[in-house]
C-alpha positions in Angstrom: -2.6 0.9 -21.2 0.1 0.4 -18.7 0.8 -1.1 -15.5 3.2 0.5 -13.4 4.5 -1.1 -9.9 5.6 0.4 -6.7 7.3 -2.2 -4.8 9.0 -3.5 -1.4 7.6 0.8 0.4 9.5 -0.6 3.6 7.5 1.2 6.7 8.2 -0.1 10.5 4.3 0.9 11.9 2.8 -0.3 15.2 -0.2 -2.6 14.3 -1.7 -5.5 15.5 -4.1 -7.2 18.5 -1.2 -7.4 20.8 -0.4 -4.6 23.2 3.5 -5.2 23.3 2.6 -4.1 19.3 1.4 -1.0 20.2 4.8 -0.4 21.9 7.6 -2.6 20.0 5.9 -2.2 16.4 7.3 -4.2 13.6 7.9 -4.1 9.9 5.8 -4.1 6.8 6.4 -4.4 3.0 3.6 -2.6 1.0 3.4 -3.0 -3.0 0.7 -1.1 -4.9 -0.2 -1.8 -8.7 -1.4 0.7 -10.7 -3.5 -0.1 -14.4 -3.4 3.3 -15.7 -2.9 4.3 -19.5 -0.2 6.2 -19.6 -0.3 7.3 -23.5 -0.7 10.7 -22.5 1.8 11.4 -19.4 4.7 9.3 -22.1 3.7 12.1 -25.0 3.7 14.7 -22.7 5.9 13.7 -20.6 4.5 15.0 -17.8 4.2 13.7 -14.3 0.2 15.1 -13.8 -1.1 12.2 -16.3 0.4 9.2 -15.0 1.4 7.6 -11.4 3.6 10.1 -8.9 5.9 7.4 -6.7 6.8 9.7 -4.5 2.9 10.5 -3.4 2.5 7.3 -3.1 4.9 6.4 -0.9 3.6 9.4 0.8 0.3 8.4 1.1 1.6 5.0 2.4 3.7 6.1 5.0 0.9 8.5 6.3 -2.0 5.5 6.6 0.8 3.3 8.0 1.3 5.7 10.4 -2.4 5.5 11.9 -2.8 2.2 14.5 -5.3 -0.2 14.0 -5.4 -3.7 15.1 -6.0 -5.1 11.7 -4.3 -4.5 8.7 -6.8 -5.2 6.7 -8.4 -2.0 8.3 -5.0 -0.3 7.2 -5.1 -2.2 3.7 -8.6 -0.7 3.0 -7.7 3.0 4.2 -5.0 3.3 1.8 -6.2 1.6 -1.0 -9.3 4.7 -0.7 -6.3 6.9 -0.4 -4.5 6.0 -3.5 -8.0 6.1 -5.3 -9.0 9.4 -4.3 -5.5 11.0 -4.9 -5.2 8.8 -8.3 -8.3 9.0 -10.1 -7.1 8.0 -13.7 -6.1 4.6 -12.3 -8.6 2.1 -13.5 -7.9 -0.1 -11.0 -5.8 -0.2 -8.3 -4.4 -4.1 -6.4 -2.4 -3.2 -2.8 -0.6 -6.1 -0.8 0.4 -5.5 2.8 3.0 -7.7 4.6 3.9 -7.9 8.4 6.8 -8.9 8.4 7.7 -11.8 11.5 4.4 -11.7 12.7 3.8 -12.5 16.7 2.4 -15.7 16.0 3.7 -19.0 17.6 6.0 -21.0 15.1 8.7 -20.0 12.4 6.1 -18.0 9.9 8.4 -15.4 7.7 5.1 -12.7 7.1 1.4 -12.4 6.6 -0.2 -10.6 4.2 -3.1 -9.1 2.7 -4.2 -8.1 -0.8 -7.0 -6.0 -1.4 -8.0 -4.5 -5.2 -10.3 -1.8 -6.4 -13.7 -3.6 -7.8 -12.2 -2.6 -11.7 -9.9 -4.8 -11.3 
């Protein structure tokens, strides 16, 4: 068993409940953690037997481009897409962070963390 981390995927997107967020947008960081058996991939040196970081990033960018009011909505959509693309993963954990959210006070970020039921 192995753990593959794809960290700090930075995306500019337009999520949020405020109308201004749809226009202005904001920065987001996404981390995806995959629990997967990497033994066969290592033995055969075969990318198709493991988690392709490029595909992970493409999925994250694609799902982040579809506007939603809640990052929870985007996160679940992204998690489902990752599960569909990488069925060999025993479990997936996803953290989606909104940098400098437009809320009162000094808040650096807010984030959600989602997991597949296997983890």
